[in-house]
N, C-alpha and C positions, 0 to 999 in steps of 0.2 A: 401188607400189599401196598405197593407204591400208588400214590394218587397221581394219575396221569392227566394231561390236558384233555384227552378224549373222554376220560371218565367224568371229569368236571362238565364237559360239554353235554354228555349224555344225561347227567343228572339235571342240568339246567333246563334242557329241552323237555325232560320228563316232568319236572316240578314247576318250572317257571320262576324259581328262586334266583337270587343274585349270584354272581360268579364267586365272590368270596364266601358267601354263605354255603354254597355247594362244596367249595374246597374244604371248608372247615368241617362240614358234615361228613364228608368222605374220610377226612383225617381221623375224626373221632370214631369212625366205624370201620377202620382198616380197609377202606375201599369197597365196602359192601353196599351196592346200590339200594337194595330194599331196606337195609338198616339205616342208610343215610336218609331215605325218604321219611322213615319213622322218626329219625332224629329231628328233621325239619318240622314235623308235625308237633312233636313233644315240646319244642322250644317256641311254639307259636304264640302262646299267651303273653309272655314277657315282650316278645318282639312286637306284637300287636299294640301293646301299650306304649312302647317306645316310638312307634310310627304314628301315633295319634296326632302329633303336631305337624306332620308333613302335609303337603298340599297334593291332593289327588285330583288332577284336572284332566287326565287322559281317560281312556276307557272305551266303553261300548254302549250303544243303545240297541236293544233287541226287542222283538215282539214274539208273542205266542198267541195263537188263535184257536177257536173252536168253531170250525166251519166258517160261515160268513155272518154269524149272528153275534159273535163275542170275540173280543181281542184285548190284549194288554200290552203295554209298552213299558220298559224299564230303562233306567240309566244306572250303570254300575261304573264307578270311577277307579282308576289306578293312577300311579304316579308317572308311569312312562308308557309311551306307545309300544315299546318292546313287549311289555306284558300284554297290552291289548291285542297283539298279534299272536299271543301264545294260545295253543289249542286248549290247555287246561283252563285258562281264564275264560275263553270263549264258551266252553262247555258249562262252566259255572254260571255265566251270565244268562245262558239259555235256561238253565235250571231256575234261576231267579225269575225269569219271565214266565215260566210255567207255573211257578209258585204264585205269582201275581194274578195269573189268569184264574186260578182256583180260589184266590183270596176273597174274604168277605170284609177285610179291613178297609177303612176309608182314609186312613192317614199312615204315614211312614212309621210312626211309633207302634201302632197296632200291628202293622205288617212285620216289623222286626221281632215282635214278641210271639208271633205265631210259631207253631211246631213246624220244623223244616220237613218238607215233603220227602226228602231223600233219607231222613233219619229222624223219626218222631221223638227220639230221646233228647233232641237238641232244638233250640229255637233258631229262627233265621239269623239272629244276631250271633249266636254261638257258632253256627255253621260258618258265618263270615270270618270269625276269628280263626277257625281251622284253615280256611282258604288263605288267609294272610300268612299263616305259617308255611304253607306250601309255596305260595307265590313269592313271598319275601319282600312285598311292598305294602304300603298302606292301601287298603281298598275301602270303598264306601258305596253302599246302596243308597243312591241319592234321592231317587224319586220313582214313582210308578203311577200309571193311570190305566184304568180298566173301562172299556166302553162296550155296551151291549144294546141291541135293538130287538124289537119284536117284529115289526113290520118294516123290513128294509134290509140293509146290509152294512157290515163294517169291513173295510179293506185296509190293508197295511202296505207300507213301502219302506224299505230299509236302503239307505244310500251309503255308498263308500264303505261297505263292509261293516257298518254299524256306527258310522260317524253321525248320521241323522236317521231318525225313525219317525214315521208318521202313521197315525190312525185317522181314518175318515169315515164318518157314519152318515147314513142317509135314510130317509123314509121312501119306500118304493113298494108298490103292490106286486110288481113282476120283475124280479131281479134277473135279467137275462145276462148272457155272456157279454153282450155289447155294453150293457149298463156297468158290469164289473170292470170292463176294460176302460170305460170312461172314468170311473171312480179312481182306478189306478193312475190314469193320466193326471187327474186333478191332485191326487196324493203326491205325485212327482212334482207338480207345480208348487205345492205347499213346501216341499223340501227345498226347492230351488229358490223360491221367491219370498219365503218366510213372511206371510201376511200376519198382521197383528189381530185382525178381526175376521169373522166369517162374513158379516154384512154390515152395512152402515148403521143399522139399528142397534148394533152392539157397541158402537163408539161412545165412550163416555165424554161428558162435557169438559172434564178437566184436560183430556188429551187435546180436544179442539181448541180450548183456550190457550194451552201451552204452545201449540203449533202456530196459532194466530199471532201470539206475541213474538215468536221467532221471525215470522214473515214480516211483521211490522218493523222489527229492528233491522232486518236486512234491507228493507226499503229506505228507512231513515239513514242508514249508513252508506247509501249510494247517493252521491250528490245529484246525479241526473234524475233519479226516481224521487228523491226527497223533495225536489222542487215542483213536482206535479201537484195539481189541485187535489184537495182532500177526497172529492168524489171519485176521481180517477184512481187514487191510491186505494180507496175502499174496494173498487172493482178489481184491482190487481191482487189485493189480499184474498178476496173471494175466489178468484180464478186459480191462484196458486194453492189455496187450501183444498179446493175441490179436486185438483190434480193429485195432490198428495193423498187425500182420502181414498181415491180410486186405487192408489198403489198399495195401501195398507189393508184394504178390504178384499178378501179372496174373491167374492162374487163379482166385484167391480174390476178386478185386474184383467188385463188383456190375456186371453188364453194363449199360453206359450206356443201351442201347435196350430194356432189359428191360420188358416190358409190365406186370409186377407190381411193378417197382421193387426186386425182391429177387433175381432170378435171377443166379447167379454166371457168370463167363466160362466156367468149367469146365462148368457145366450147359448153357450155350448151345452149347458145342462138342459135347457129347453129343447135344443136340437136333438139331443140324444133321447130324451123322453118321448118326443114326437115320433122319432124313427122306430122306437121300441114299442110304441103304443101303450105307454104306461105313465103314471105320475112319478115324479122324481124330485126330491127336495133334500139338499144337503142340510144336515142338522147340527153337526159338530165336528171338530178336528182337534187332534193333539199332535204337536211337533216337539220332539226332544232332540237337542243337539248336544253332543258330548262336550262337557266342560263349559257349557253356556253360562256366562255370568260368574265363573270362578276365576279368580286372579291366579295366573300361572307363574310359578317360580322359574326364573331364568337360570339355567344350569350351564356350566362350562364343561361340556361333555369330554373334551380332550383331557382336561385336568382331572376329571373324575376317573377316567380310564387309567391315567398315569398313576393316580393315587392307589387304585386297586392293584395294579401290576406290581407296585413297590411294597405292598403290604406283606 
């Protein structure tokens, strides 16, 4: 049976594998789609090893939850955003999030050695190799975080279809719908504003010392500011540092939906608690952004396509 472009397209959409890999699989199986899928799976182990040196900096961050008391967030990386938009990959990432929600592991090594919930005969790591065979790119389960509360709630927010995912936990005696809505609003703020700390009590002295040195250097490198008296410069340093700390602490940030443009997140929380007639305290948050901190490889996409077309 002839391997047509439409067959290659259909297999690529079904498997998420690369164009040339799909073409080869169909050629090897005389155009049989089901056998071609099996071919991709059977050749997965060697391909997974060959792909180990590649950079996987795209992908998705997904969440799974159990009511409003427990939730987990995961980041699973791929090499290209094309794969991140593939339904097969998206389903797999959600399966990984569900696995994390049920997990008792405290680190990624323990998580990877757990039995895979979809097939207990495999570990999570072995199931990942199978997925690499289907997708045709290096994939990596980079990290996960699970959050649970007894008295309160955990809310989640996923931005950009999985580009950013947030978990936010609170202590609260009466979690009303208004409280949940407020928590969702704050989770959206975390996604957008990327605070480094929940409150100023969490700020470590090393961060303060580092930022203070930067501000001092900025002042000394400005001839007009450098000429000011030392007590004036000390006041400038303190003022700029306080301004920066308010920007990196969630509770001190200006609430993005504040009607007056000035209300802090802490004051918004107080307002919501008072209106709901309950106590409300934010206790922790987790923010995952896809590819955060990973050095991305720059590709010449046009050259890559031309190379594949001429293969």
